[in-house]
TILO-306416 format. One line per field, with one value per residue: x, y, z of N, C-alpha, C in turn; residue in one letter. Coordinates in steps of 0.001 Angstrom, whole numbers, plus 500000, padded with zeros to 6 digits. Layout:
<sites>
n.x <- c(X;...)
n.y <- c(Y;...)
n.z <- c(Z;...)
ca.x <- c(X;...)
ca.y <- c(Y;...)
ca.z <- c(Z;...)
c.x <- c(X;...)
c.y <- c(Y;...)
c.z <- c(Z;...)
residu <- c(A;...)
</sites>
This chain:
<sites>
n.x <- c(566374;563991;562733;562212;560322;557918;557388;557111;554765;552875;551313;550314;552183;554713;552529;553174;555744;555484;552959;554355;555924;554387;552909;554819;555744;553055;553075;555377;554872;552158;554062;554856;552643;551498;553190;552894;549870;547479;547078;545633;544464;542610;540005;539285;540490;542364;543955;542494;542808;544362;547053;549216;553032;554598;553071;551604;554174;554727;555077;557867;559556;559864;561132;563309;564395;564966;566535;569180;569333;569134;571474;573412;574195;572734;572963;570672;571525;573655;571230;571219;573000;573321;571811;571084;570921;570765;570198;567458;566368;565795;564192;561685;561136;559364;556589;556413;557234;554009;553440;553537;552918;550272;550347;550963;549362;547024;547042;547487;545333;543686;544749;545638;542829;542990;545102;546217;544277;544462;546989;548763;548568;551437;552917;551926;553359;556343;556875;555606;557692;560012;559676;559862;562262;564460;563144;565386;567263;566485;565148;567816;568868;566998;566631;570085;569188;567176;568347;570693;568957;567711;567680;565371;563298;562619;561645;563279;562523;559834;558498;559257;558262;555555;555105;554690;553653;551256;550404;550796;551113;553176;555433;555228;555934;558672;559842;558802;560150;562902;563811;562611;563852;564350;562251;560189;561789;561442;559417;559355;561460;560440;558621;560883;562437;560409;559821;561968;562348;560254;561043;562485;559742;558305;559878;559708;557125;556627;557854;557040;553784;551897;549496;550029;552020;551960;550582;552923;555767;554215;554694;556977;558403;556095;557657;560613;560618;560185;562016;564692;563964;564130;566223;568318;567930;569142;571632;574868;576454;579032;580819;580951;583821;582922;583980;585068;582490;580938;579249;576856;574490;570696;569939;571886;574351;572961;573727;575032;572758;570454;570281;570179;568036;566761;567148;566614;563452;563206;564055;562286;559558;559903;561642;561355;561352;558924;557694;558938;559067;556481;556698;557897;555838;554315;553920;555831;557928;556560;556468;558430;559082;557755;558184;560668;559837;558695;560972;562023;560401;559435;561774;561795;559859;560558;562338;561480;559337;560984;562117;559938;559313;558251;555901;554256;554342;552281;550469;549974;548628;550356;549149;547950;550513;551185;549696;549475;552394;552147;549733;551632;552818;551917;549593;552407;553218;551407;550596;552978;552907;552274;554441;556450;555953;557177;560048;560449;561717;564703;564724;565130;566831;569566;569362;570063;569688;569021;571847;573217;572594;573017;574689;576698;574723;575626;578712;577979;578585;577915;576636;575194;573948;572156;570615;569130;566839;565459;565475;562364;560386;562272;561330;559517;559501;558662;555937;555192;557175;556294;552889;553892;554627;552073;549880;551456;551381;548342;548124;549045;547232;545003;545922;546714;543672;542638;543461;545512;542989)
n.y <- c(383162;382536;384805;386856;384856;384211;387942;387291;385678;386967;389615;391805;392322;394069;396366;397166;398313;400548;401976;403027;404844;406335;407627;408240;410169;412790;413166;414573;416585;417131;417913;420538;421945;422206;424012;426635;427234;426810;430459;431969;429982;427927;426332;425458;427268;426065;423941;422639;422047;424317;426149;426702;426360;428488;431255;431171;432346;434799;437360;435802;435443;438156;438802;437891;438383;441651;441193;440031;441696;444215;443963;442384;442579;445600;448651;451427;454221;454093;453985;456228;458438;457993;459391;462686;466136;467961;466557;465411;467632;468646;466998;466867;469295;471071;470248;470714;473665;474066;473194;474572;477159;476923;476328;479063;480936;479686;479409;481835;482779;482144;483139;485475;486650;489881;491101;489714;489822;492574;493087;493551;491579;491614;492584;489379;487783;488211;487252;484639;483837;484101;482782;480151;480720;479695;476603;474771;475363;475392;472669;470928;471291;470414;467597;466495;466544;465249;462443;462718;461988;459574;456442;456796;458157;456565;453040;450169;447672;448037;448858;446526;443944;445023;445074;442568;440856;442466;441250;438353;437289;438136;437223;434494;434853;435133;432860;431276;432027;432061;429439;428615;425889;424426;423497;422010;420317;418920;417904;415851;413998;413063;411130;408916;408582;406641;404562;403526;402827;401458;398781;397112;396968;395053;392937;392336;392060;389491;387372;387905;388383;389181;392081;393758;394971;396328;398510;399454;399776;401683;403440;403912;404833;407302;409121;408591;409823;412124;413310;412942;414777;417185;416973;416773;419055;421249;419875;418808;421250;422463;422347;418738;416207;412959;410142;411955;412982;416614;417338;418919;420751;421847;424071;426035;426210;427321;429777;433088;432718;432673;434883;436996;436823;437410;439354;441397;440939;442146;444778;445784;444873;445736;446817;449406;453217;454767;453162;453266;455609;455987;454633;456208;458649;457845;455976;454813;455988;458915;461346;462223;463034;464427;466793;467655;469213;471064;472374;473595;474694;476515;478568;478962;480572;482890;483933;484884;486167;488015;490008;491368;492947;496029;495988;493914;492841;494697;493542;490623;489720;488635;485697;484625;484755;482874;480342;480278;479392;477052;475763;476184;474068;471698;471590;471320;468690;467241;467013;466478;463850;464051;465983;464373;462090;461738;461645;459103;457957;458807;458994;455645;454771;455908;454857;451983;449461;446641;445454;446060;444781;441888;441491;441458;439203;437000;437162;435951;432706;429419;428881;431310;431715;429951;430540;432831;431590;429708;429550;430544;428353;425925;424513;423792;421346;419687;418606;418339;416028;414245;414075;413531;410188;409532;409485;407679;405585;405638;405587;402869;400878;401173;400239;397492;396766;397392;395631;392904;391828)
n.z <- c(786905;787699;788753;786397;784436;786261;785818;783272;783278;784776;784633;785287;787673;787108;786967;789143;789050;787017;788240;790522;789725;788474;791354;792486;790571;791274;793720;794303;791963;793174;796231;795071;794313;796262;798206;796988;796744;797700;797644;800002;803522;802696;804372;807896;810463;813287;812299;810360;807011;804873;803565;800834;801810;801504;801070;803170;805105;804759;805841;807509;805726;804468;806730;806293;803622;804753;806080;804280;802138;803372;805256;804328;802073;800500;802003;803796;803408;801848;799349;799529;799339;796780;795749;793521;794179;792426;789904;790723;791224;788058;787556;788722;788980;786451;787370;789753;790397;788606;791445;793241;793157;793058;795600;797296;796415;797225;800395;800514;799962;801732;804105;803936;803037;801688;801218;799426;797350;796243;795721;792393;788925;787939;790514;791799;789953;791003;792930;792699;791063;791984;794017;792948;791754;794058;794242;793620;795889;797952;797592;797379;800151;801565;799995;801575;803880;804249;803399;805630;807683;807038;807707;809873;808696;806358;806537;806041;806626;807731;805207;802794;804183;804735;801978;801157;802870;801688;798956;798412;796392;795384;796539;795870;793349;793364;794156;792752;789857;790742;790746;788476;787030;789358;790190;788311;787524;790421;790324;787969;788726;790653;788775;788158;790248;791125;789645;789855;792900;792365;791920;793574;795229;793657;793472;796201;796900;794884;796064;799109;798772;800653;802284;803080;802353;798988;800204;802253;800635;797980;800496;801228;798869;798367;799847;800262;797416;797427;799604;798176;795919;797217;798509;796353;795254;797013;798554;797176;799057;798811;794982;794681;793085;791373;790257;788057;787527;787861;791340;792335;794121;792826;792956;794179;791902;789879;790862;789805;787634;788875;790877;789377;788331;790809;791503;789744;789947;792697;792581;790596;790999;794110;796016;794666;793369;793586;796088;798147;798324;799353;800688;803166;802767;804550;805890;809494;810127;808454;809978;810576;808208;807560;809776;808662;806248;807463;808142;806511;804700;806691;806501;804158;803650;806086;805199;802348;803351;804979;802683;802304;804228;805387;804651;804327;806658;808137;806526;807440;810288;813304;814304;812353;810084;811776;811033;808400;807466;808653;807198;804270;804491;804892;803215;801253;801491;801818;798663;797707;796062;794156;792828;793233;792287;789875;789647;789719;787610;787755;789673;790155;788167;789415;791477;791640;791571;791282;789709;791876;793766;792482;791357;794216;795199;793518;794452;796782;799325;799431;801566;802105;799885;799782;801828;800960;799329;800951;804034;805065;804601;805502;808120;807190;805388;806065;806478;803501;802257;804458;803239;801005;801979;803135;800507;798859;800225;799840;797102;797393;798481;797256;794681;795069;796223;793342;791101;792140;793931)
ca.x <- c(565271;562111;561605;561885;559741;556910;556970;556243;553151;551450;551815;550342;553564;554902;551871;554417;557108;555168;552647;555145;556350;553291;552917;556287;554981;552131;553037;555894;554167;551192;553812;555469;552287;550936;553945;552240;548684;546538;547215;544884;544165;541532;539341;538432;541808;543499;544719;541947;543087;545660;547152;550328;553534;555418;552373;551433;555309;555880;556125;558874;560325;559832;562037;565002;564157;565617;568678;570366;569245;570399;571989;574564;574305;573081;573032;570117;572247;574410;570981;570208;573792;573463;570023;572555;570125;570648;569408;566768;565576;565334;563517;560396;561280;557934;555689;556974;556602;552931;552180;554064;551852;549007;549977;550933;547172;545213;547580;547716;543774;543036;545942;546105;542567;542588;546741;546540;543361;545680;548066;548715;548871;552829;553601;552070;553952;557283;556459;556093;559016;561371;559395;560404;564025;564599;563508;566547;568190;565584;565804;568832;569162;565225;567783;570469;568918;566573;570125;571581;567926;566999;566886;564584;562398;562460;561723;562895;561950;558635;558608;559269;557004;554041;554747;554605;552193;549940;550813;551815;551607;554809;556061;555521;556986;560352;560354;558931;560950;564426;563051;561672;564422;564117;560527;559783;562746;561416;558020;559453;561641;559254;558582;562282;563064;559410;559918;563574;561436;558731;561684;562114;559010;557489;560218;559356;555857;556815;558259;556184;552347;551340;548409;551095;553317;552018;550918;554461;556369;553624;554659;558464;558026;555982;557987;561815;560935;560205;562907;565674;564215;564335;568124;569582;568395;569972;572340;576243;575670;579289;581277;581783;584062;583222;584035;585056;581659;581331;577930;576106;573305;570569;569737;573291;574437;572476;573914;575173;571401;569388;570818;570151;566372;566058;567810;565272;561507;562805;564342;561102;558373;559681;562257;560856;560945;557740;557325;559959;558503;554838;556905;558451;554807;552562;554620;555668;558702;556374;556104;559668;559636;557363;559092;562008;559360;558441;561849;562337;559692;559490;562967;561977;558519;561246;563276;560823;558818;561899;562312;558749;558935;557152;554878;553499;553587;551034;548643;549302;548853;551536;548644;548137;551392;551910;548642;550027;553593;551655;549303;551891;553848;550275;550080;553314;553547;550268;550167;554305;552960;552180;556209;557775;556121;558280;561565;560594;562514;565770;565103;565653;568666;570497;570236;570477;569027;568940;572645;574525;572052;572315;576534;576916;574107;577329;579765;578126;579062;577015;575480;574506;573423;571174;569353;567589;564933;564931;565194;561657;559781;562397;561240;557679;559792;558777;554261;555499;557956;554995;552106;553759;554498;550680;549358;551692;550232;546360;547832;550069;545951;544265;546647;545933;542467;541827;544970;545486;542090)
ca.y <- c(382913;382003;385776;386813;383623;385351;388831;387185;384914;387837;390752;392568;392500;395223;397473;397773;400171;401675;402501;403489;406031;407706;407688;409490;412436;412898;413280;415243;417361;417911;418985;421575;423387;422943;425072;427926;427144;428041;431838;432342;429724;427067;425636;425767;426855;426570;422646;421797;423220;424476;427692;427448;426969;430388;432393;430999;431492;435470;437674;435739;435993;439312;439566;437320;439582;442534;440690;439325;442469;445162;443212;442270;443704;447152;449553;452887;455174;454018;453754;457823;458672;458334;460777;463695;466709;468883;465794;465697;469064;468800;465937;466943;470604;471507;469338;471199;474474;474403;472617;476061;478482;476403;476309;480171;480604;478916;479947;484118;483395;481978;483313;487523;487177;491447;491811;489001;490612;494024;493022;493015;490587;491631;491549;488268;486545;488544;486300;483082;484216;484201;480943;479684;480647;479573;476192;474312;475770;474673;470745;470343;471352;469581;465966;466275;466912;463495;461377;462212;461318;458161;455471;457693;458438;454888;451955;449272;446140;447953;448493;444341;443279;445404;444414;440963;440625;442455;441174;437077;435916;438597;436377;433540;434948;435566;431760;430429;432207;431956;428636;427847;424989;423622;423286;421116;418475;418025;416500;414972;413406;412023;409006;408484;407405;406341;403558;402564;402092;400241;397232;396327;396768;394271;391622;391944;391874;388185;386514;388126;388479;390497;393098;395264;394760;397647;400346;400499;400390;403215;404900;404806;405477;408335;409829;409214;410774;413935;413596;413288;415410;418703;417072;417037;420420;422421;419329;419193;422841;422805;421281;416896;415897;411660;409520;412786;414428;417664;417307;420236;421219;422326;426187;426628;426129;427667;430783;433568;433074;432903;436250;437610;436702;437498;441163;442394;441037;443280;446114;446208;445059;445640;448333;450356;454092;454922;451906;453894;457360;456243;454347;457661;459869;457020;454846;455263;457523;460289;462137;462962;463604;466561;467739;468119;469402;471968;472980;473839;475558;477978;478706;479599;481890;483417;484645;486176;487950;489487;490966;492347;493521;495466;495796;492337;492863;495102;493415;489734;489480;487740;484948;484386;484310;481229;479787;480712;478485;475640;475671;475928;472920;471111;471990;471084;467389;466844;467370;465782;462205;465001;466130;463420;460613;463100;461984;458069;457258;459349;457134;454141;454483;456672;453864;451210;448112;445786;445445;445869;443475;441345;441532;440817;438054;436114;437039;435433;431899;428529;428712;432476;431726;429122;431319;433265;431188;427848;428861;430671;427362;424761;423961;423030;420752;417366;417646;417856;414703;412655;414242;412197;409384;409157;409222;406629;404663;405264;404752;400874;400033;401362;399550;395595;396393;396825;394862;391790;391556)
ca.z <- c(785753;788258;788938;785058;783823;786801;785071;782217;783475;785559;783902;786898;788561;785603;787047;790544;789434;786414;789175;791875;789071;788959;792505;792416;789595;791525;795565;793730;791319;794652;797362;794441;793862;798033;798625;796697;796904;798079;798488;801045;803775;802897;805424;809247;810678;812457;811565;809825;806092;803615;802926;800759;802951;801329;801295;805091;805914;804409;806800;808660;804630;803865;807551;805760;802623;805264;807155;803745;801185;804130;806726;804056;800593;800108;803320;802558;803593;800717;798584;799281;799305;795022;794866;793481;793885;791248;789289;790845;791096;787170;786931;789323;788584;785527;787926;791555;789753;789022;792695;794616;792592;793411;797476;797041;795979;798508;801382;800735;799879;802685;805399;803965;801529;800973;801342;798128;795821;796017;794517;790960;788709;788149;791806;791769;789029;790958;793958;791652;790547;793545;795247;792236;792007;795055;794447;793666;797056;799122;797035;797639;801347;802121;799847;802454;805509;804107;803065;806478;808547;806020;808634;811131;807946;805389;807353;804475;806768;807259;803334;802624;805213;804252;800520;800495;803199;801771;798639;798295;795056;794684;797430;795279;792004;793724;794373;790927;788724;790417;791346;787266;786437;789715;790388;787577;787876;792077;789642;787129;789135;790999;788218;787811;791417;792081;789451;790660;793792;792825;791653;794910;795967;792720;794165;797627;796497;794426;797522;800002;798664;802246;801895;803528;800761;798266;800742;802643;799484;797811;801341;801662;797694;798318;801350;798912;796498;797883;799987;797212;795757;798198;798814;795042;794821;797871;798248;797919;798411;797237;794061;794740;791971;791970;789277;786848;787106;789505;791669;793274;794479;791324;793008;793549;790382;789440;791576;789110;786681;789999;791835;787899;788457;791381;791638;788800;790889;794042;791732;789757;792239;795511;796738;793824;794395;794271;796894;799456;798416;799517;802341;803162;803024;804990;806899;810373;809663;808150;810943;810915;807381;807758;810456;807876;805421;808600;809113;805165;804291;807186;806222;803023;804110;806379;804347;801456;803880;805656;801623;801633;805155;806219;804097;804255;808041;808098;806095;807932;812159;813799;814237;810553;810043;811779;810108;807135;807331;808988;805775;803530;804908;804850;801312;800416;802115;801587;797459;797072;795139;792487;792254;793395;790996;788310;790395;789490;786815;787617;791625;789874;787450;790246;792905;790627;793060;790784;789372;792173;794240;791476;791611;795284;795704;793629;795392;798244;799607;799071;802510;802083;799100;800282;802903;800163;799486;801812;805460;805072;804107;805489;809091;807282;804621;807025;805706;802663;802781;805099;802529;799818;802203;803025;799036;798647;801189;800255;796419;797222;799250;795573;793721;795959;796041;791351;790480;792906;794509)
c.x <- c(563881;561904;561179;560742;557861;556398;556362;555058;552368;551975;551332;551300;553268;553991;552830;554717;556068;553863;553121;555639;555321;552498;554413;556172;554581;552162;554097;555296;552593;552496;554842;554304;551044;552002;553865;550973;547874;547226;546816;544928;542428;540753;538853;540081;541741;544558;543760;541500;543826;545722;549517;551551;554623;554283;552127;553280;556223;555835;557711;560142;560806;561073;563408;564934;565504;566583;569135;569988;569954;571077;573115;574997;574135;572127;571790;570538;572836;573642;570973;571577;573966;572085;570847;570863;569811;569935;568202;565297;564599;564605;561808;560123;559715;557343;555897;556555;555190;551962;552283;553321;550512;548917;549679;549935;546271;546334;547713;546182;543201;543897;545354;544816;542877;543460;546899;546154;544146;545902;548007;549082;551044;553385;553437;553025;555570;557339;556759;557261;560159;560826;560474;561931;564469;564118;564267;567874;567553;565393;567071;569125;567826;566262;568618;570007;568005;568118;570290;570639;567050;566931;565639;562917;561600;562744;561764;561818;560633;557923;557829;558476;555905;553816;554266;553936;551174;549806;551242;551892;552961;555594;556526;555844;557916;560191;559488;559530;562304;563950;562346;562181;564120;562870;560028;560532;561878;559731;558152;560314;561487;559150;559924;562486;561878;559222;561167;562478;560748;559177;561627;561122;557793;558023;560020;557872;555679;557183;557736;554510;551958;550605;549378;552028;553296;552036;552753;555181;555524;554269;556458;558599;557799;556949;559833;562016;560468;561332;564516;565184;565039;565484;568784;568940;569383;571251;573866;575926;578002;580453;581843;582027;583962;583140;583919;584017;581049;579395;577680;574672;572557;570626;571158;573462;574202;572972;573464;572952;570328;569320;569924;568733;566187;566349;566811;564016;562018;563048;562293;559854;558234;560311;562429;561491;560366;556836;557798;559174;557252;555212;556902;557328;553529;553082;555707;556995;557941;555962;557542;560107;559025;557782;560936;561494;559335;559160;562435;561706;559616;560316;562606;561420;559273;561939;562572;559585;559609;562095;560773;558628;559216;556140;553527;553180;552425;549626;548415;549195;549898;550722;548444;549046;551677;551093;548850;550816;552684;550741;550178;552590;552881;550222;550354;553422;552438;549896;551755;553872;552935;553002;556634;557094;556723;559543;561431;561760;564115;566474;565911;566850;569059;570608;570234;570438;569348;570483;573477;574382;572925;574030;576915;576547;575761;578023;579451;578438;578082;575750;575333;572907;572096;569840;568736;566772;564424;564490;563599;560579;560740;562150;560021;558271;558825;557036;554596;555997;556910;554071;552641;553967;553111;550273;549935;551184;548348;547100;548338;547936;545388;544404;545870;544563;542532;542873;544847;544427;541058)
c.y <- c(382491;383466;386252;385826;384350;386239;388100;386113;385937;389089;391976;393196;393724;396763;397931;398662;401362;402673;403512;405142;407201;407948;409104;411026;412573;413355;414131;416469;418427;418495;420033;422904;423123;423631;426705;428192;426357;429325;432048;430971;429005;426361;425635;425867;426918;425346;422008;422186;423781;425111;427026;427764;428086;431068;432452;431907;433262;436671;437898;435440;436654;439782;438627;437960;440938;442147;441146;440646;443789;445043;442691;442592;444617;447493;450691;453430;454963;454433;455166;458487;458952;458894;462415;464851;467670;467682;465646;466605;469180;468942;466583;468710;471310;471280;470251;472526;475062;474094;474297;476843;477814;476849;477730;480458;480632;479251;481588;484085;482993;482707;484692;486930;488651;491234;491176;489913;491688;493638;492668;491867;490821;491284;490110;487299;487153;487617;484969;482542;483997;482864;480140;479215;480385;477965;474929;474945;474852;472862;470426;470511;470079;467672;465768;465745;465204;462454;461498;461615;460014;457248;455894;457250;457095;453700;451261;448612;446453;448161;447623;443892;443619;444684;442958;440262;440637;442257;440000;436648;437032;437206;434828;433408;434830;434002;431229;430971;432313;430582;427614;427200;424116;422616;421892;419759;418088;417179;415984;413610;412350;410478;408765;407857;406861;404733;402711;401934;401086;398883;396359;396117;396138;392870;391300;390924;390129;386729;386811;388823;389230;391688;394202;395514;396428;398956;400454;400272;401521;404182;405456;405266;407015;409573;409816;409037;412079;414609;413919;414646;417157;418503;417710;418810;421962;421264;418664;420829;422872;422147;419845;417213;414125;411372;410963;413794;415204;417291;418185;420099;422119;424357;426690;426162;427063;430029;432552;434182;433186;434370;437557;438171;437768;438821;441416;442294;442276;444387;446323;445880;445246;446518;448999;451894;454913;454312;452606;454923;456524;455134;455446;458867;458834;455969;455394;456453;459069;461774;462660;463389;464922;467449;468317;468743;470870;473117;473800;475034;476291;478272;479724;480817;482849;484337;485576;486884;488835;490299;492080;492913;494967;495762;494706;491713;493337;494495;491491;490136;488897;485855;484066;484323;482971;480031;479508;479203;477322;474943;475743;474453;471625;470681;470829;469267;467207;466267;466579;464292;463356;465553;465168;462192;461040;462247;460108;457678;457452;458801;456095;453891;454687;455208;452532;449618;446661;445100;445031;444509;442105;440817;440487;439529;436504;435496;435954;433932;430725;428871;429538;432551;431170;429296;432573;432417;429658;428183;428845;429564;425710;424114;422989;421773;419294;417573;418349;416133;413888;413365;413161;411193;408521;408917;408814;405689;404382;404405;403067;400602;399769;400426;397323;395927;395914;396043;393288;391006;391161)
c.z <- c(785903;788402;787754;784349;784872;786718;783973;782248;784243;785506;784572;787799;788189;786462;788374;790149;788459;787530;790689;790564;789353;790160;793057;792017;790664;793124;795345;793242;792251;795673;796523;795056;795722;798602;797982;797101;797752;798388;800054;801613;803189;803579;806868;809977;812828;811293;809781;808409;805670;803106;802375;801776;802636;801610;802924;805790;805141;804836;807191;807112;804124;805210;806724;804567;803555;805454;805593;803031;801794;804812;805920;802908;800251;801622;802670;802920;802217;799004;798363;799055;797697;794592;794500;793669;793233;789831;789262;791025;790156;786877;787774;789638;787998;786946;789191;791342;790247;790367;793228;794042;792575;795198;797837;796797;796814;799714;801078;800312;800956;805014;804801;802748;800940;800522;799476;796507;795612;795640;793531;789983;788387;789544;791944;791479;789861;792233;793225;791378;791528;794044;793655;791539;792445;795369;794779;795094;798336;799014;797638;799212;801786;801707;800843;803819;805251;803863;804864;807579;807582;807124;809669;809608;807184;806597;806425;805274;807092;805945;802740;802934;805298;802444;799662;801629;802766;800175;798127;797355;794256;795511;796541;793531;792518;793504;792866;790251;789279;791058;790174;786886;787633;790195;789373;787780;788909;791517;788859;787792;789938;790574;787817;789073;791504;790917;789834;791513;793981;792699;791936;795574;795021;793218;795911;797404;796157;795271;798445;799752;799517;801715;802197;802597;799972;798579;801726;801747;798714;798939;801386;800109;797599;799110;800386;797844;796432;798316;799899;796856;795617;797761;797651;794428;796076;798050;796904;797812;798239;796527;794731;793773;792660;790907;787451;786215;788549;789858;792663;793011;793752;791558;793211;792972;789842;790163;791021;788388;788339;790140;790497;787829;789660;791650;790810;789482;791956;793328;791325;790627;793354;796264;795714;794732;794560;795788;798239;799265;799370;801159;803500;804001;804058;806286;808212;810453;808411;808584;810997;809355;806986;808350;809411;806593;805799;807626;807285;805021;805026;807102;805423;802616;805257;805886;802907;802133;804516;804156;801586;803325;805066;806275;804442;806453;808579;807764;806728;809017;812167;813948;812759;809960;809866;811061;808585;806131;807806;807701;804746;803301;804734;804076;800537;800668;801305;799765;796839;797057;793665;792054;792052;792021;789738;787934;790171;788577;786506;788905;791039;789471;788426;791361;792814;791439;792280;790631;790251;793223;793411;791874;792900;795815;794855;793945;796627;798459;798996;800288;802990;800738;799054;801178;801783;800359;800498;802992;805887;805675;805312;806288;807988;806144;805003;805747;804362;802271;803181;804361;801551;800066;802243;801877;798428;799058;800058;798382;796480;797486;797605;795143;794014;795719;793957;791066;791253;793809;793910)
residu <- c(M;Q;L;L;E;Q;L;L;T;N;L;P;L;L;S;I;P;I;I;S;A;F;V;G;W;F;T;N;F;L;A;V;K;M;M;F;Y;P;I;E;F;I;G;I;K;P;F;L;G;W;Q;G;L;I;P;A;K;R;R;E;M;A;E;I;E;V;E;L;V;L;G;K;L;L;S;V;Q;E;L;A;A;R;I;D;P;V;E;L;T;K;A;I;E;R;R;L;K;Q;V;I;R;K;V;V;N;E;V;M;Q;E;A;A;P;Q;L;W;A;S;L;P;V;Q;A;K;N;L;V;Y;A;R;V;E;H;D;I;P;N;V;V;S;K;M;V;G;D;F;K;H;N;I;E;E;I;V;D;I;K;E;L;V;V;T;Q;L;V;N;A;P;E;L;I;N;E;I;F;L;K;S;G;A;K;E;F;P;F;I;E;K;S;G;A;Y;F;G;F;L;F;G;L;P;T;M;V;A;W;I;Y;F;P;Q;W;W;V;L;P;T;G;G;L;I;V;G;Y;L;T;N;W;I;A;L;K;I;I;F;E;P;K;H;P;V;K;F;L;G;I;T;F;Q;G;M;F;L;K;R;Q;K;E;V;S;R;V;Y;A;D;I;I;E;S;K;L;M;T;S;K;N;I;M;E;I;A;L;H;G;S;G;S;G;Q;L;L;E;L;I;E;M;H;V;N;D;A;I;E;R;Y;V;A;M;A;Q;P;Y;F;G;L;G;V;G;S;E;R;Y;F;Q;M;K;Q;L;A;V;K;R;I;F;E;D;S;E;K;Y;L;A;Y;A;Y;E;Y;T;N;K;A;L;R;I;G;D;D;L;C;E;R;M;Q;A;L;S;P;E;E;F;E;G;V;L;R;P;A;Y;E;A;D;E;W;K;L;I;V;T;G;A;L;L;G;M;V;A;G;F;I;Q;L;Y;L;V;F;M)
</sites>
């Protein structure tokens, strides 16, 4: 009764839980923003400034993605086995024929200009027709060897790390879309918990109106609202029933929904056919791919030339013949993006990365599923909690000065 009378006669006391609610909301709101922004470091490195925890940890996150996606859920060999040489040839054949004609012209004009110039149009068309007829055979053999050597040619770890390091906004997108319901909850819950924690602070001020009560209360509110919000998202890992109500971490409870969102982003933005082919052509395994192309192109040229001997041998010396093969390999490798781009639609459907990844993520245990998003920044969660506590303490000092002094 005495407490109620003091509240009614001293309305500024009511500002304590209200301001605590604002402090709880603001510190949680700021904690969420600090997880993602700024994307690049702002300030004076290494300590005087800030960078969003997720962008700052994107290399570690990329390595976690590789371990999760390829170590437990998908394998490069499994993906490569889904490519059908016949369907791939159909997808690129028209454009490949155009590229091959151009390559044949350039190679012959440089390696045997007189011989090529002396050939009538009908003879040149026969050369084109012979080469084009052999395309499915060459592509089939090349795809077979590509599958067999896929781990040496395509370094998926390099692909994932390169993409996420070079595009920090992509790592933010993965987290923001996967946690689309959790992050707004963190912000709103700060207000609810802040108000509740503000009530004992108000009582403490009534009986102990000391200058340190409000700053200490603000510090506790800022700390607990951030800590509790993070805990509620991931704890408990397994469903727990209490008083007829089932409790489980919000993120883990949405495992099926999050798996779909996450898998779609990985398929459409990260492990695309285009990205896989670019890492094969320009990554650390490009040398092995060049050797593979060289082997099959040389083999094809040997077969074509064997049919034209001895006339071809008289028109082209051994040195020019060697140069011709080198030039053909170089041109086909350099122009590969021109015809392989036509295979992206087919290969994206054939790989089925999104559907398979989603299905297998949904089958993960709660402990494994938590590892999808949390480990990359878990070690730095304390920074967010401490920042919230310090901001709460500052708000307590401001309240003390503006309302009670």
